N, C-alpha and C positions, 0 to 999 in steps of 0.2 A: 130107312128115308132118303129119298129119291135128291135128288141131285134139284142146289137152289133156283129157283124159276128165274131168278135172275141173271143167273150165271147159264141156266140150259139155253136160254133164249138171247145169252152175249156167245157164247159160240155156236147158236145155231148159224148164226149168219159169217160165220169162218171158217177158212177151211185148217182141217186138221194139222195141228200141230204136229213133224215126222217128228219119228226119234232121236234124240240128241245124238246115237252111231254114225246119221248119215248127212249131219254137217262137221269139215271142223272147224277146229277152235277158236281163228281167227270170225266165222263165220256164224257160228252159235253167240258170241259173245256182240259180233254186229248187229245182228239179229233181237238179242233180246235185249240189248243197250234200245232198242232206236222204240221197240213195244213201251220199254219203260219208260221213255223219257218224252213219250206222249201221252202219258197215262193223268190225271187231272191232282193237282195237292191240296189235304185238305185244308180247308179252312179257318188256321191258324195263324194269329197278329205272334210274329216272334220281335223281336230288339237287336234283331242281329241274326247274318250266318256266314262265315267265313271262313274261308281257306288257308293251310297254312297246315307246312313239316313237319316232325316230328323227329329223334332220333332212333331210329329203330337199331336191332340187329344184325342189316345187310343195308343198311345204309337210311336213307330219308323214308318216312313213312306218312305220308298222303293222310291228313284229317280235312273231319269237316264239324266248323262248330256252332252248335246250334245253340243261341240264350236268349231265357225267356225272357217278354218284359216285365217292368216289377225293380223294388229293388233283394238288390244278396243281402248276403250270401247265399247260394243255390243248394241243391243237393245237385252233384255229376251222375250224366251214366252214359258207360261206351257202348258202343254200339256197335257189332258187325252183320254187314252184310248177310240177306242168302245168294246163292247161284252153283253148288254142288264143290265148293273153293277153287273151278273152275272160268264161271263168270260172273259180272257185278261190281260194281264201284259204287261210287258219292253219286253217282246222280241213281243210278238206276233205282235205289230203293231209298234217294232222297223222301220221299214221301212219307216212309215211315220215320227216319229223325227226324219233320218236324213235329210229326201226328204226335211222336214221344217226351219231347223238347215243350209242345206247348200243351200237352195232357195232363202232364207233372210239375211244371213249372220249372224243372229242371234244367241243366244247360245238360247239351249232349253233342259225346265225341262220337262220329262217324272215324268207322275206320276204314282206310284203304289198303289190306293188305295184299303179304304173296298171294296169286293166284298157281294153283298146276293150269298144266304139263309141266310150265318152265319151272313152276318151284311147288318140289315136289312138300307131301310133309316132314316134318314140320311146320313148315317155312310160317301159313297162314296164322298157325296158336301161338309163334314165336315172336311175331309182329301183336299179336296182339293183345298176349299179356306185355308186350314192352311196350303198348298205347295205356291198359289199365295201372300201368307203375308211373308213367308217364303222367297220368289226369291225376294221380292222389298224388305226385311228388309236388306240380304248378296248380294244382286247383286254386289255391286263393288268387295266385297271379290270373285264373280265369272267373273270378268271381264264383266263387264255389268252395262248397263248404266241407273239407277232406273229411267229415265226420260219418260222410255223407255220400255215399258212390256204390254204384254200382252198376251194370253189366244183361246187356241185353241184347238176345239178336232173334233173326230168323234162319228156318233151314237151319242151311250152315255157320251162320251166324249162330245160329240155336246151343250148336255145339258146341262153337267157341265159345259161350258165355259157358255151358256149364263146366269148362272145361279151367274156363279163368276163375271159376270158383273152389273147384279144387289146388288148384297154383297158388291160389291167393292165401288159402289154407295151411298148404304145404308152407310157403314163407312165412306167412308167420303177418303179411299185412298185406294190400290196406286190406280192413275191414268190411268185407259186402255188405250191405244195409240187403240185399235184393238181389235177386236173377231170374231174369222176364227170358223166354225160350217159348216163340210159335214155331211149333211143328219144326223141331232139332231132335230128331234123334238120342238115346240115348247109349247105344248099340250097335253096332260095326261089326261085321258086312250084317245085312237089315235079312232077322229069322223070314223066312219063307212061308210063314202060316198067317189064317187071319183075313188082316187086312192085307197084306201082298198080296195076295191071292186073291181077292177080291176084288181089289183098285186094280192086279196087275198090268192093268192095259192104259188105263187113268179115270178121268179124264186129267189132264194137262202135265204130269208127275207119271212115268211108269216105272214097273220095277226097272228094269234092265236101266231105263234112262239111271235111278237112282249105282246103280253099278253101276254105271260104264263114268259116271263123273267119278265115285273111288275107286275103283279103274289106277285113272290120270293125275288120284292126288299120293298115292301110298302107292314106295318104294314096291314093296311085299306084303305078304300077309299076317308077318309078324307083327304092323303099324296095326291091323284094328286091335292088338292085345294093349298099345299103349291106353291109357285110359285121358288124353289130352283125345281118343277116337272117340275111346268107349267108357264111356263116364260113370255109365253101372260097373264098369268090370274094378272101380277100384275098390282099396280092401277092405276100408273108411269110409263113411258118408260122415259118423257123427260131426257135427258145429259146425255143415255150411251152412250158408246162408238160404233165406226165407227162398219157394221159389215158385213163382208163376209156370208154368206150361199148358201151350193152348193146343189142341188138334186138329183139324178137322176131317171131319166122319170120311169124305169119301175120297180118301187120299191111300196108297199105296202103306204108304211111313206108319201110318198113326198110329199103329199099336206096336211102335219102335218108339214112336213120341209116347205113349200115356207108360207105358213101360216101366221108365221111370220115378214116374209120382211113386211109387208102392214102395222104393228103394228106396227111397230118399224121408217118406215118414215113418217105416220101420225104423231106423238110424234116427228119429228127434226134429227130425227139419220139417217146417212148416210146410206143407206145401195146400198149392189149389193148381189140382190139371182139371183142364174147360176143354169138353170138345164140341165144335162146333156146329151145328148142323147143317148139311148140304152142301157144305161150302168144301173148295178143295186145296189140295197143297199150293204154296204161292197165296193164297188172300187177302191177307194181311197188307197188301200190296196193291190194289183196289180201295182202300181208306176216302178216297175219295170221292164213290160214288156207292158201294157197295154196303147195304145196314149190318150182314155179319162180317164183314171187316173193320167196323165202327165200334161197334160192339167187342169184338174181339180186342181194338186196341184200347175202348173206354173200362174193360178190366184190367187189363196189364199197369196201365193208368192206378187206376186206382187202389191193385193190388201195390204196386212200389209207395203212393205217397203215406198209403198206411204204415209201409215200414218205415222211410223216414220218419214219418210219426214216430211212432213208436224207438227207434232211436235216440230222438231230441229230448221227448219226455225221459228216457234211462239216464238220459246225460246228464 
């Protein structure tokens, strides 16, 4: 299927995004931040949005807390932004966190984890897991229900969300109700087959971009075998929470994203894998105006609400 007509028209009016290797990291971060913060937010109403810092393994972790309108206690979702573990912050995917809170009637804790190359693997995962533990411990103070916690992320953040599900199972708590993963691959390095060949040159993300981000992120190739980097490589996937996986059709890492679905399904995990036609990597960030992004958000929110309702029913 061809590129979505709205995206095709949008890209036609812009210069092609150059390979990320051509940017110094600081310039790349500023370019992503500048373009992201100009995007319109989704039209959702929230009771409050507040920034704070929480304890982390290497110092304080900035978080942004989105609270929906209405009476709590609310479900809680810990959200991890995308950006290849190299770029992104609380502002660049603010629109996704807003949409997630408004669409699920849940408190969303968005996590500003440490970035590579200054902070190599597994720093991002360590911060993110600390944020999950903090959210569970402070659920009542936030106005949330500690029995209703999910994790969510896009791209790199989707990898983190999948990894946190494994870490929560290993730790025995918190018991997560759901994982929401927008185009975060289940395995690294990305296999050079299928979509990696078809969309090697984009649009938006090139295969070499994905490789470069991971080159900046990992210490050595042995990190690829760590289940936090490659959740598919876990020895068992039994008992993991229900998982929603969204992929973009025109994305070089599409097949690596979708490949995690059958692995989870074989382990008896409830899984919903949806491919969004004509979409490109990162498309959920265009939630404010792109119907495909709005559909991917609505589907993820419906999945989360279903899992929260199931936990309530079983309680």
